[in-house]
C-alpha positions in Angstrom: 23.9 -6.5 -41.6 26.8 -7.0 -39.2 27.0 -3.3 -38.4 23.2 -3.2 -37.7 23.5 -6.2 -35.4 26.4 -4.6 -33.5 24.4 -1.4 -33.1 21.4 -3.2 -31.9 23.5 -5.1 -29.3 25.0 -1.8 -28.1 21.5 -0.3 -27.7 20.2 -3.2 -25.7 23.4 -3.4 -23.6 23.1 0.3 -22.7 19.4 -0.1 -21.8 20.4 -2.9 -19.4 23.4 -1.0 -17.9 21.8 2.4 -17.5 18.2 1.5 -16.7 17.0 3.4 -13.5 15.4 0.2 -12.2 17.4 -2.7 -10.8 17.9 -5.6 -13.3 19.3 -9.0 -12.3 19.8 -12.2 -14.3 20.2 -15.5 -12.4 20.5 -19.2 -13.1 18.0 -21.6 -11.7 20.5 -22.6 -9.0 20.8 -19.0 -7.8 24.0 -18.1 -9.5 24.1 -14.4 -10.4 24.9 -14.1 -14.1 24.5 -10.4 -14.7 23.1 -7.2 -13.3 23.1 -3.5 -13.7 24.5 -0.6 -11.7 21.1 0.4 -10.4 20.7 -3.0 -8.8 24.1 -2.8 -7.1 23.5 0.7 -5.8 20.1 -0.3 -4.5 21.8 -2.8 -2.2 24.5 -0.3 -1.2 27.4 -1.6 -3.3 29.8 0.5 -5.2 29.4 -1.6 -8.3 28.1 -5.0 -9.6 31.5 -6.7 -9.1 31.5 -5.8 -5.4 28.0 -7.2 -5.0 29.0 -10.5 -6.6 32.0 -10.7 -4.3 30.0 -10.2 -1.1 27.1 -12.4 -2.1 29.4 -15.2 -3.5 27.5 -14.6 -6.7 24.4 -16.3 -5.4 21.1 -14.4 -5.3 19.8 -16.6 -2.4 22.2 -14.9 -0.1 20.3 -11.6 -0.5 16.9 -13.0 0.7 15.8 -12.3 4.3 13.9 -15.6 3.9 15.8 -18.1 1.6 12.6 -20.1 1.3 11.2 -17.2 -0.7 13.5 -18.1 -3.6 12.3 -21.7 -3.6 8.6 -20.5 -3.6 9.5 -18.2 -6.5 11.0 -21.1 -8.5 8.0 -23.3 -7.8 5.6 -20.7 -9.0 7.6 -20.1 -12.2 7.8 -23.9 -12.8 4.0 -24.0 -12.7 3.3 -21.2 -15.2 4.9 -19.3 -18.0 3.5 -16.0 -16.8 5.7 -13.4 -15.3 5.7 -13.2 -11.5 5.1 -10.0 -9.5 5.8 -10.2 -5.8 7.1 -8.3 -2.8 10.2 -9.5 -0.9 12.9 -8.4 1.6 16.5 -8.4 0.7 19.7 -7.7 2.6 21.9 -4.7 1.8 25.7 -4.5 2.1 25.3 -2.9 5.6 23.2 -6.0 6.6 20.0 -4.1 6.9 16.9 -5.3 5.1 14.7 -3.4 2.6 11.4 -4.1 0.9 11.4 -4.5 -2.8 9.0 -5.4 -5.5 10.1 -8.1 -8.0 9.0 -8.6 -11.5 10.5 -11.9 -12.7 10.3 -13.5 -16.1 11.7 -16.8 -17.4 14.0 -16.4 -20.5 14.0 -19.5 -22.7 16.7 -20.9 -24.9 16.3 -22.5 -28.4 15.1 -25.8 -27.0 12.5 -24.1 -24.7 14.6 -24.8 -21.7 15.3 -22.1 -19.0 18.2 -19.9 -20.1 18.0 -17.7 -17.0 15.6 -15.7 -14.8 15.4 -12.0 -15.3 14.2 -9.9 -12.5 13.3 -6.2 -12.4 13.6 -4.8 -8.9 12.1 -1.7 -7.3 13.0 -0.4 -3.9 9.7 0.2 -2.1 11.1 0.6 1.4 10.1 4.3 1.5 6.6 3.5 0.3 6.4 0.9 3.0 7.6 3.4 5.6 5.0 5.9 4.5 2.3 3.2 4.6 3.4 2.2 8.1 3.3 5.9 9.3 -0.1 6.4 7.8 -1.4 3.2 9.5 0.0 4.4 12.8 -1.7 7.8 12.3 -5.0 6.1 11.5 -4.7 3.9 14.6 -3.9 6.9 16.8 -6.8 8.9 15.3 -9.2 6.0 15.8 -8.1 5.6 19.4 -8.8 9.3 20.1 -12.1 9.0 18.1 -13.2 6.0 20.2 -12.1 7.4 23.6 -13.1 11.0 23.3 -15.8 10.5 25.9 -18.4 12.1 23.6 -20.8 10.5 21.1 -19.1 11.3 17.8 -19.8 10.6 14.1 -18.1 11.5 10.8 -20.4 12.3 8.0 -20.0 12.6 4.2 -21.3 15.3 1.8 -24.6 13.4 1.3 -25.0 13.2 5.1 -24.2 9.5 5.3 -22.5 8.4 8.5 -19.1 7.0 7.5 -17.8 6.4 11.1 -19.4 6.3 14.5 -17.8 5.7 17.9 -19.1 3.4 20.6 -20.6 6.3 22.5 -22.8 7.2 19.6 -23.7 3.5 19.0 -24.9 3.4 22.6 -26.8 6.7 22.2 -28.5 5.8 18.9 -29.3 2.1 19.6 -27.9 1.1 16.2 -24.8 -1.2 15.8 -21.8 0.1 13.8 -22.8 -2.3 11.0 -26.2 -0.7 10.8 -24.8 2.8 11.0 -21.6 3.2 9.0 -22.1 3.8 5.3 -25.9 3.1 5.5 -27.7 5.7 7.6 -27.9 9.5 6.9 -27.7 11.5 10.1 -31.0 13.5 9.6 -32.8 10.2 10.6 -31.7 10.9 14.2 -33.2 14.4 14.3 -36.7 14.1 15.7 -38.0 17.6 15.0 -38.6 18.9 11.5 -37.4 22.5 12.3 -34.2 21.1 13.9 -33.6 18.9 10.9 -34.0 21.8 8.4 -31.7 24.0 10.4 -29.0 21.4 10.9 -29.1 20.6 7.1 -28.4 24.3 6.4 -25.5 24.2 8.9 -24.2 21.1 7.2 -24.2 22.6 3.7 -22.6 25.8 5.1 -19.8 23.9 6.7 -19.1 21.9 3.6 -18.9 25.1 1.6 -16.6 26.6 4.1 -18.7 29.6 4.6 -17.8 29.9 8.3 -21.3 30.9 9.3 -22.6 27.6 10.8 -22.4 27.3 14.6 -20.3 24.5 16.0 -22.6 23.9 19.0 -26.4 23.6 19.2 -29.1 21.5 20.9 -31.6 19.2 19.3 -33.8 16.2 20.1 -32.3 12.9 19.0 -34.6 10.0 18.0 -32.9 6.6 18.5 -33.5 3.3 16.8 -36.4 2.5 19.1 -38.1 5.8 18.6 -37.1 7.2 22.0 -36.4 10.9 22.2 -33.2 12.3 23.9 -32.2 16.0 24.2 -28.6 16.3 23.2 -26.0 19.1 22.8 
């Protein structure tokens, strides 16, 4: 019925307008046809009308790299599947932010392209966190490598997950041979030391607090040579 059609239209209109994710519809030539409030706010605009005014109603003006729009169109021309990519767009204050785009092609009655519909997520905070984590990892690795002491990190099953260059030199194994492949008891030459150190290992993993943090043992390297270490 006509009333049902009107109600259905209203529901879909409200879903578009009030969706928490940014939604944008554009023509193939880049003209902005429609968008929701979340999209405008994501870019720092008061409303969708202000966004259209500042961008001259052309989506290409938002891209940090305008060629990215061309590559997007080329991809969509080659397949009917939706496209999921990351991009960088410019905000009202002229800063750039990272976003994730999910773009689909809407077809008309003759199977031609009616418009492109994009769903946009602001992932700039996620990128900042990833960058900070990467910096922390790099700083940790620098300390790990330059501590001046042969050092390894071991897993619950005693497998060596990381080894620094000093330990590589001490053991005679390469990192490729060590990491993820060798269990550290292999390096302990004496049975009594090995049994004792395994007990310490289990105790530390349980958090008992009873295992000493310093002890001496005889290390056996790749070539069977024995070395007293502390």
